[in-house]
N, C-alpha and C positions, 0 to 999 in steps of 0.2 A: 571563355574557357580561364579554371583558375588557375594558378598557378603552383596551388600545390595536392594539385590531382590531377594523374597520368591520365596520359593523351586517349580515350576508345581506340580498341584495338581489334573489340570483342563483342562481339554477343550472346545472350543468354538466351537460352527453349529448348525445355524439354530432359535439360538435366544436361548440357549436352554444351558444353561450347566453343562457340561459332568463332574463328579465325579471323579477321576482316579487314581487309585494306581500303582505308580510310586519309586513302593521295589523293589532293583537291581534285585527277582532271581525270580517273578513277569514280570518284563518284559526279562528278558533273559528266560526264561520259552515258552515265547510267541515269543521271535527270537528261541526254537527251537521247534515250533511246528511248525512253519513255510518252517523248512524244513523236516518235515514228509511224508514221502512217504506214513502215514500207514490211510494220513488223506484225505477225499478231503475238496475244495476254501471252500467251504461252510461251512462244520461244520471246518474247520482253523475259520473263522470270530468267528463261530459263541462262538466255545471256545478263542480264546480270551479274545472277546468283555467280555461275565462271569467272565472268570480273572481279566482280567482291568477297568472296569466302574463298576465305584458303585452305580449306580441311573440308570433312564434309562431304565429298566432291556423289556422291550419289546413295541423295535423300531424293523423298518423293515428293509429289507438285507441292505437293500444304505445305510442307515444311521450310521450302523451300521457298515462299511467297510468302508464307509466315516474315521468314528471320525477314526478308527482303524489306518488308513493312517495321520490325522495330531497326532494322538497319533506317530508314528514315525517320521513324518518331526521332529516333534519340536523332541523330541530324535535324532535327529542325525544331529542339529540344538547344542547342546549341546557337544556336541562328535567333539572331535577336525579331523577337516579333514585331512586330507590326501592324497594325488594320492599313498602313495610305496604305499609294500607291505603291510600283514597283516606281526605280526613279533606276538602275541600270537593269540587263541584263548580260551571261556570263558569255554569252555564246553573240549574240549582237558588238557586243564593247569589247571581248576578247585583246585583241589589236589596243585600245585602249589605257583596260584594264595588263596588256603585257606589259604596255611603256611606259603605265605610270610605275610600275617595279620597279622596273629596270630604274626611275631616274630617284627613284627615291630609296632603296633596298642597295640598286644594283646588284636585284635576283633575276635574271636570264630562268622567267616560268617552262621556258623549254627545257632547260638543264636543271628543273627540279619536279618532271614526272614522275612518279614516283616515292617520290621521296618524300616531299612534303606534307605533313596533314593537312586535310581540310580546317579542321579551327583553326593551326596554324599559318594558315590561307586565312580564313574570314578571321581572325583576330588585324594582320598586317593589311585585309587588303581596307583596313577597318579605320583602319591608322596613316594609312596612307595623306600624305599631305594636303593642301588645298592647289594648290603648287601645279597639284600636275595634274592631264585628261581631264581620267574619267572622272576624278571629284569638280571641273570643272563643266563635265558633260553636265554632273546630276546637280547643279543649281540648276543649271543652265533649267533644266530638265525641270523642277523640283521649285527657282521658284515664279513666286503670282505674276501677273503682269501687273502694274501701278496701277491705283484709278488715274482715270486720262485727266487733266489739265493743260492748258494754254503754251506750257516748260516743255511735257514729257514725247511729244508723241513722236522724235525719233526714236527715244525708249523704246515707246511702244511696239511701235512696229521693227523694231532694229532686234528686239528680244524676238519676238513673234517667227522671224526670221529665223534664228538660229534652238528655236522649238523644234521647225518644219524640218530642220539637218537634220538634230541632234532623236527627234524623236525616237520612243520605241515604238517599234514594228510589230513582240510579240506580245505586252498589256501583258490581254487575258489570260494568255496560258501560263504566266511568269502569278501569275496571283491565282492561279487555279491548279498549281503546278504539284503542291501533297493533295487534293482531293480528287488527283485522276493515280497517283499512287496506292493510294487508299484503296477507294471502287473498283479500282485492281486489280488490288489484291485480296483481297473481300469475294470476287467475280471468280480469281485459281482456286481461290481456297472453295469454293463455291461448289467449278467443279469438278474437283477432286473427292470432291466426298457425294459425288454420283458415280465417282466408276467403280 
């Protein structure tokens, strides 16, 4: 996020400007939607488009899928890129994130739904203090086990227990979510071109 730039609120595609709701809860809802096996690919694109796009409601499937793909490409550019293993999950860690925002900023994320832009949310999340529960959990997950010696067996056992308690249940899904979104968009585009 750059302070001298306006936050993104639209996507350009095919000479049209699509007005997009980039509120954090909507973006996170769509991420979860794409992981949900209860919906087929066509339903996911249509639902995601309805959640995020404020105008141009009557467009073809190819346009919808390209706009959704462009939205998530934009989000990926804004997020810090890293090849590291994921250390948190917005769904699994929701309670810890909520309490951490409240502790550090006095922000009730429920009250800020549909108001707080995803870029602001990510910036605030990155700025949470080390005193917050989510930062402590991230530290546990990412902290390497020390090299064993005769003095640190208790420390190693304790850290292993904490890593087990706070382990991520969906690490592989988080790591591959953007690839899945692109794959879904490409398959929908191919499907719409055969019609």
